[in-house]
C-alpha positions as CSV (number, residue, x, y, z in Angstrom):
1,X,57.1,2.2,4.8
2,X,57.4,0.8,1.2
3,X,54.3,-1.2,2.0
4,X,52.4,1.9,3.2
5,X,53.5,3.7,0.1
6,X,52.4,0.9,-2.1
7,X,48.9,0.7,-0.3
8,X,48.4,4.5,-0.7
9,X,49.5,4.3,-4.3
10,X,47.3,1.4,-5.0
11,X,44.2,3.2,-3.5
12,X,44.9,6.3,-5.5
13,X,45.2,4.2,-8.7
14,X,42.1,2.3,-7.7
15,X,40.0,5.4,-7.4
16,X,41.3,6.8,-10.7
17,X,40.3,3.5,-12.3
18,X,36.8,3.6,-10.8
19,X,36.3,7.2,-12.0
20,X,37.3,6.2,-15.6
21,X,34.9,3.1,-15.6
22,X,31.9,4.2,-13.5
23,X,29.3,2.0,-15.1
24,X,31.4,-1.0,-15.1
25,X,32.4,-0.4,-11.5
26,X,28.6,0.1,-10.6
27,X,27.6,-3.2,-12.3
28,X,30.6,-5.0,-10.6
29,X,29.4,-4.2,-7.2
30,X,25.6,-4.4,-7.8
31,X,25.6,-7.9,-6.2
32,X,27.4,-6.4,-3.1
33,X,25.0,-3.6,-2.9
34,X,21.9,-5.7,-3.1
35,X,23.2,-8.3,-0.7
36,X,24.3,-5.8,2.0
37,X,21.2,-3.7,1.6
38,X,18.9,-6.8,1.8
39,X,20.5,-8.0,5.0
40,X,20.4,-4.6,6.7
41,X,16.9,-3.8,5.4
42,X,15.2,-7.0,6.4
43,X,17.1,-7.1,9.8
44,X,15.9,-3.6,10.6
45,X,12.3,-4.5,9.7
46,X,12.3,-7.7,11.6
47,X,13.8,-5.9,14.7
48,X,11.3,-3.1,14.6
49,X,8.5,-5.6,14.2
50,X,9.7,-7.6,17.1
51,X,9.7,-4.6,19.4
52,X,6.3,-3.6,18.3
53,X,4.9,-7.0,18.9
54,X,6.5,-7.5,22.1
55,X,5.4,-4.3,23.6
56,X,1.8,-5.1,22.5
57,X,2.0,-8.5,24.1
58,X,3.5,-7.3,27.3
59,X,0.6,-4.8,27.5
60,X,-1.5,-7.8,28.3
61,X,0.0,-7.5,31.8
62,X,2.2,-9.7,33.7
63,X,-0.7,-11.4,35.5
64,X,-2.9,-12.2,32.6
65,X,-3.8,-15.6,30.9
66,X,-5.7,-16.4,27.8
67,X,-7.6,-19.7,27.7
68,X,-8.9,-21.1,24.5
69,X,-9.6,-24.5,23.0
70,X,-6.4,-24.3,21.0
71,X,-3.2,-22.4,21.2
72,X,-3.6,-18.7,20.1
73,X,-0.9,-16.3,18.9
74,X,1.7,-17.1,16.4
75,X,2.1,-20.6,15.0
76,X,3.8,-22.2,12.0
77,X,1.1,-24.5,10.3
78,X,-2.6,-25.2,10.5
79,X,-4.5,-26.8,13.3
80,X,-4.1,-30.5,13.9
81,X,-7.0,-32.9,13.4
82,X,-7.3,-33.3,17.2
83,X,-7.5,-29.5,17.6
84,X,-10.2,-29.1,15.1
85,X,-12.4,-31.7,17.0
86,X,-12.0,-30.0,20.3
87,X,-15.2,-28.7,22.2
88,X,-15.5,-25.0,22.7
89,X,-15.0,-23.7,26.2
90,X,-18.1,-22.6,28.1
91,X,-19.5,-20.1,30.5
92,X,-19.6,-22.9,33.1
93,X,-15.8,-23.4,32.8
94,X,-15.2,-19.7,33.6
95,X,-17.5,-20.0,36.7
96,X,-15.6,-23.2,37.8
97,X,-12.3,-21.4,37.6
98,X,-13.6,-18.4,39.5
99,X,-14.8,-20.7,42.3
100,X,-12.1,-23.2,42.5
101,X,-8.8,-21.3,41.7
102,X,-7.6,-19.4,44.9
103,X,-4.8,-17.7,42.9
104,X,-7.1,-16.2,40.4
105,X,-8.2,-12.6,41.0
106,X,-11.2,-12.8,38.5
107,X,-12.0,-14.4,35.1
108,X,-14.0,-13.0,32.3
109,X,-15.7,-14.9,29.5
110,X,-15.4,-13.6,26.1
111,X,-18.1,-14.8,23.6
112,X,-17.4,-14.5,19.9
113,X,-20.1,-13.9,17.4
114,X,-21.1,-16.3,14.6
115,X,-18.3,-16.6,12.1
116,X,-20.5,-17.3,8.9
117,X,-21.8,-13.7,8.5
118,X,-20.4,-10.2,7.8
119,X,-21.1,-7.9,10.7
120,X,-22.1,-4.3,10.1
121,X,-22.8,-1.3,12.3
122,X,-24.8,1.7,11.1
123,X,-25.8,5.0,12.4
124,X,-27.7,7.7,10.2
125,X,-26.6,6.2,6.9
126,X,-23.0,5.8,8.0
127,X,-21.8,2.1,7.7
128,X,-18.9,0.4,9.2
129,X,-17.7,-3.2,8.6
130,X,-14.9,-5.3,10.0
131,X,-16.1,-5.1,13.4
132,X,-14.4,-6.6,16.5
133,X,-17.4,-7.7,18.2
134,X,-17.7,-9.7,21.6
135,X,-19.8,-10.3,24.6
136,X,-18.2,-10.2,28.0
137,X,-19.0,-9.1,31.6
138,X,-18.1,-6.3,33.8
139,X,-14.9,-7.8,35.1
140,X,-13.4,-7.5,31.5
141,X,-13.0,-3.8,32.1
142,X,-12.0,-4.2,35.7
143,X,-9.1,-6.3,34.6
144,X,-7.6,-3.4,32.6
145,X,-8.7,-4.6,29.1
146,X,-10.9,-1.7,28.4
147,X,-9.8,1.9,29.5
148,X,-12.9,4.2,29.0
149,X,-12.5,7.6,27.1
150,X,-16.0,8.8,27.7
151,X,-19.1,7.3,29.2
152,X,-19.0,4.0,31.3
153,X,-18.7,0.2,30.8
154,X,-21.8,-2.0,31.2
155,X,-22.7,-3.2,34.6
156,X,-23.6,-6.7,35.9
157,X,-27.3,-5.7,36.2
158,X,-27.4,-4.7,32.6
159,X,-25.8,-8.0,31.6
160,X,-28.3,-10.1,33.7
161,X,-31.2,-8.1,32.3
162,X,-29.9,-8.4,28.7
163,X,-30.0,-4.6,28.2
164,X,-29.5,-3.4,24.7
165,X,-26.4,-1.3,25.4
166,X,-23.0,-1.3,23.8
167,X,-19.4,0.0,24.3
168,X,-17.5,1.0,21.2
169,X,-13.8,1.7,20.3
170,X,-12.6,5.1,19.2
171,X,-12.5,4.4,15.3
172,X,-16.1,3.3,15.6
173,X,-16.9,6.7,17.2
174,X,-15.1,8.5,14.5
175,X,-16.7,6.5,11.7
176,X,-20.4,6.6,12.9
177,X,-20.6,9.6,15.1
178,X,-18.1,12.2,13.6
179,X,-18.5,15.4,15.2
180,X,-21.0,14.4,17.7
181,X,-21.2,12.8,21.2
182,X,-22.1,9.2,20.9
183,X,-23.2,8.8,24.5
184,X,-26.9,8.0,24.6
185,X,-27.2,7.7,20.9
186,X,-28.6,4.5,19.3
187,X,-26.7,2.6,16.6
188,X,-27.7,-0.5,14.6
189,X,-25.5,-3.6,14.7
190,X,-26.6,-6.6,12.5
191,X,-30.2,-5.2,12.5
192,X,-30.4,-4.7,16.2
193,X,-30.6,-1.3,17.9
194,X,-28.3,-0.6,20.8
195,X,-27.7,2.4,23.0
196,X,-24.1,3.6,23.0
197,X,-23.1,3.9,26.8
198,X,-19.3,4.3,26.5
199,X,-16.3,4.7,24.2
200,X,-13.2,3.0,24.9
201,X,-9.8,4.7,24.7
202,X,-7.5,3.3,21.9
203,X,-4.8,1.0,23.5
204,X,-1.5,2.7,24.0
205,X,0.3,-0.4,22.7
206,X,-1.2,-1.1,19.2
207,X,-0.1,-1.7,15.8
208,X,0.7,1.4,13.6
209,X,-2.4,2.2,11.6
210,X,-4.6,-0.3,13.5
211,X,-8.2,0.5,13.6
212,X,-10.1,0.3,17.0
213,X,-13.2,-1.3,15.8
214,X,-14.2,-3.0,19.0
215,X,-18.0,-3.4,19.7
216,X,-18.6,-4.9,23.1
217,X,-21.9,-6.1,24.5
218,X,-23.1,-7.5,27.8
219,X,-22.5,-11.3,27.7
220,X,-26.2,-12.3,27.9
221,X,-27.1,-9.7,25.4
222,X,-24.6,-11.2,23.0
223,X,-26.1,-14.7,23.6
224,X,-29.5,-13.2,22.9
225,X,-28.3,-11.8,19.5
226,X,-26.4,-14.9,18.4
227,X,-28.1,-17.9,20.1
228,X,-25.9,-20.2,18.1
229,X,-22.6,-18.6,19.2
230,X,-20.5,-21.1,21.0
231,X,-16.8,-20.1,20.9
232,X,-15.6,-18.8,24.2
233,X,-12.2,-17.4,25.2
234,X,-11.6,-17.0,28.9
235,X,-9.4,-14.0,30.1
236,X,-8.0,-14.9,33.5
237,X,-6.2,-12.5,35.7
238,X,-4.1,-13.9,38.4
239,X,-3.3,-12.5,41.8
240,X,0.0,-10.5,42.0
241,X,3.0,-12.7,41.7
242,X,1.0,-16.0,41.3
243,X,0.7,-16.4,37.6
244,X,2.4,-19.8,37.3
245,X,0.2,-21.2,40.3
246,X,-2.9,-19.8,38.7
247,X,-2.0,-21.4,35.4
248,X,-1.7,-24.7,37.3
249,X,-4.9,-24.3,39.1
250,X,-6.6,-23.3,35.9
251,X,-5.3,-26.4,34.1
252,X,-6.4,-28.7,36.8
253,X,-9.9,-27.4,36.9
254,X,-10.3,-27.5,33.2
255,X,-9.0,-31.0,32.9
256,X,-11.5,-32.1,35.4
257,X,-14.4,-30.1,33.9
258,X,-13.6,-31.3,30.4
259,X,-13.0,-34.9,31.6
260,X,-9.5,-35.2,30.2
261,X,-7.9,-38.7,31.0
262,X,-4.7,-38.5,33.0
263,X,-2.6,-40.0,30.3
264,X,-3.9,-37.6,27.5
265,X,-2.7,-34.0,26.7
266,X,-4.8,-31.0,27.4
267,X,-7.9,-30.3,25.4
268,X,-7.3,-26.6,25.6
269,X,-4.5,-24.1,25.8
270,X,-3.5,-21.6,28.4
271,X,-1.3,-18.8,26.9
272,X,0.5,-15.9,28.6
273,X,2.3,-12.9,27.0
274,X,5.7,-14.5,27.5
275,X,4.5,-17.6,25.7
276,X,3.1,-15.6,22.7
277,X,6.3,-13.6,22.5
278,X,8.4,-16.7,22.3
279,X,6.0,-18.1,19.6
280,X,6.4,-14.9,17.6
281,X,10.2,-15.1,17.8
282,X,10.3,-18.6,16.7
283,X,8.5,-17.6,13.4
284,X,10.7,-14.4,12.9
285,X,13.9,-16.3,13.8
286,X,13.3,-18.7,10.8
287,X,12.4,-15.7,8.5
288,X,15.6,-14.0,9.6
289,X,17.8,-17.0,9.0
290,X,16.3,-17.5,5.4
291,X,16.9,-13.7,4.7
292,X,20.4,-13.7,5.9
293,X,21.2,-16.9,3.8
294,X,19.7,-15.3,0.7
295,X,21.5,-11.9,1.4
296,X,24.8,-13.9,2.0
297,X,24.3,-15.7,-1.4
298,X,23.9,-12.2,-2.9
299,X,27.2,-11.1,-1.2
300,X,28.9,-14.2,-2.5
301,X,27.7,-13.6,-6.1
302,X,28.8,-10.0,-5.8
303,X,32.2,-11.1,-4.6
304,X,32.6,-13.7,-7.6
305,X,31.6,-10.9,-9.7
306,X,34.3,-8.5,-8.5
307,X,36.8,-11.4,-8.8
308,X,35.8,-12.0,-12.5
309,X,36.0,-8.3,-13.3
310,X,39.4,-8.0,-11.7
311,X,40.7,-11.0,-13.7
312,X,39.4,-9.3,-16.9
313,X,41.1,-6.1,-15.8
314,X,44.5,-7.8,-15.2
315,X,44.1,-9.2,-18.9
316,X,43.1,-6.0,-20.3
317,X,46.0,-4.1,-18.6
318,X,48.9,-6.5,-19.5
319,X,50.6,-3.7,-21.4
320,X,50.5,-1.4,-18.2
321,X,51.7,-4.1,-16.0
322,X,54.7,-4.6,-18.4
323,X,55.4,-1.0,-18.4
324,X,55.4,-0.9,-14.7
325,X,57.6,-3.8,-14.3
326,X,60.1,-2.3,-16.9
327,X,60.4,0.8,-14.8
328,X,61.1,-1.3,-11.6
329,X,57.9,-2.3,-10.1
330,X,57.9,-5.6,-8.2
331,X,55.3,-8.3,-8.4
332,X,54.2,-7.2,-4.9
333,X,53.5,-3.9,-6.0
334,X,51.3,-5.2,-8.9
335,X,49.4,-7.4,-6.6
336,X,48.9,-4.7,-4.0
337,X,47.5,-2.5,-6.9
338,X,45.0,-4.9,-7.9
339,X,44.0,-5.9,-4.4
340,X,43.7,-2.2,-3.5
341,X,41.3,-1.8,-6.3
342,X,39.2,-4.8,-5.3
343,X,39.0,-3.8,-1.8
344,X,38.1,-0.2,-2.8
345,X,35.4,-1.4,-5.1
346,X,33.8,-3.7,-2.5
347,X,34.1,-1.2,0.3
348,X,32.2,1.4,-1.9
349,X,29.7,-1.2,-2.8
350,X,29.3,-2.0,1.0
351,X,28.7,1.8,1.7
352,X,26.1,1.9,-1.1
353,X,24.4,-1.1,0.2
354,X,24.2,0.3,3.7
355,X,22.6,3.3,2.3
356,X,20.2,1.0,0.3
357,X,19.3,-0.9,3.5
358,X,18.7,2.4,5.4
359,X,16.4,3.4,2.5
360,X,14.5,0.1,2.8
361,X,14.1,0.6,6.6
362,X,13.0,4.2,6.3
363,X,10.4,3.2,3.7
364,X,9.1,0.4,5.8
365,X,8.7,2.8,8.8
366,X,6.8,5.3,6.7
367,X,4.6,2.5,5.2
368,X,3.9,1.1,8.7
369,X,2.3,4.5,9.7
370,X,-0.5,4.0,7.1
371,X,-0.9,0.3,7.0
372,X,-1.5,-2.5,9.5
373,X,1.7,-4.6,9.9
374,X,-0.1,-7.5,11.3
375,X,-0.9,-8.7,7.8
376,X,2.9,-9.5,7.5
377,X,2.4,-12.6,9.7
378,X,-0.2,-14.0,7.2
379,X,-3.2,-13.7,9.3
380,X,-1.5,-15.3,12.4
381,X,-1.9,-12.0,14.1
382,X,-5.0,-10.0,14.9
383,X,-6.4,-7.5,17.0
384,X,-9.6,-7.2,19.0
385,X,-10.4,-9.3,22.0
386,X,-7.9,-8.2,24.7
387,X,-8.7,-4.5,24.6
388,X,-7.4,-4.3,21.1
389,X,-4.1,-5.4,22.1
390,X,-3.9,-9.0,21.3
391,X,-3.4,-11.6,18.4
392,X,-6.6,-13.5,18.9
393,X,-9.6,-12.5,16.8
394,X,-8.1,-12.6,13.5
395,X,-6.3,-15.8,14.3
396,X,-9.4,-17.4,15.6
397,X,-11.3,-16.3,12.5
398,X,-8.7,-17.6,10.1
399,X,-8.4,-21.0,11.9
400,X,-12.1,-21.4,12.0
401,X,-12.3,-20.9,8.3
402,X,-9.6,-23.4,8.0
403,X,-11.3,-25.9,10.0
404,X,-14.5,-25.6,8.1
């Protein structure tokens, strides 16, 4: 009972002391506030970003594989010299996979445009840059990578005849055809005229604020536009429940086609949604550890600050301590009083830190609604190729620039 009374009395005296020294109390716990707020805020941002990225990657589908000459997605570091020297995949590789892999439902080549130019679309004076351009086949849409909002996707006949047709994303429609139906209209892309035959629906799983600037051409039309384009990505859809088997078959075919010696590693990469999620979490795990360590240092500094202020407080209040002892207070009562003040001070600092961290999270959420969060990953993320749901185009562009 005496201990409980001492604690209650200590807390009461602590609150009175805090009220009489508001500025000093605030400065004392500033380190605790910043440390707690940083840990909570950064943790919330990383958790939200992880959820967004995971949902987008899972939207690839459980039966999809992305094949490229080096590993795509998230990576810590640049390409190795060996990766820079790898030869691009080709259309023949796609045909070989389709013919010799029984576990593969279908495979779609995706041809990237030339990297050394800025691509522009125009319609009646309205210009749009930053296009996600690519050339592919009818199977791309059949695999679920492009859901049509209006119009249709191009056919194999249009591809073989190199027809000047194009399918565009929602934001291309808004930027160039505001207030009008784009189907049947002609638009200019890099100086060539194309008829718009379809508009793709914005992917349901996409980054907040991400623009759907996809501009897709039939594969052979793209080759006609950019004769020097060589970079291919292969989008492989496995039969239901046979993803691992399909990956092994694709690996075997490509090693044969690319003449990789049996004792050498693959000269290409096969990526799935699960693998890209794992790569992303490796990056964020390191970031989270660093931020927690920095936040913990802030908490430690804040704790040391509280300790120093309490030491000064004991020295300043020597007269008060003497009076309390004179009227019968025990050493235990004095200790409990100052410990109660320290605990109360740090507890209130923790509450303010939690509020600060919540504010950081709320601000980040609001900003994410108007800004593309993929830039947080330093260019390792991108949108575009897989129906606007992936991390390939920006990554490839950045790595190609680095390779040059």
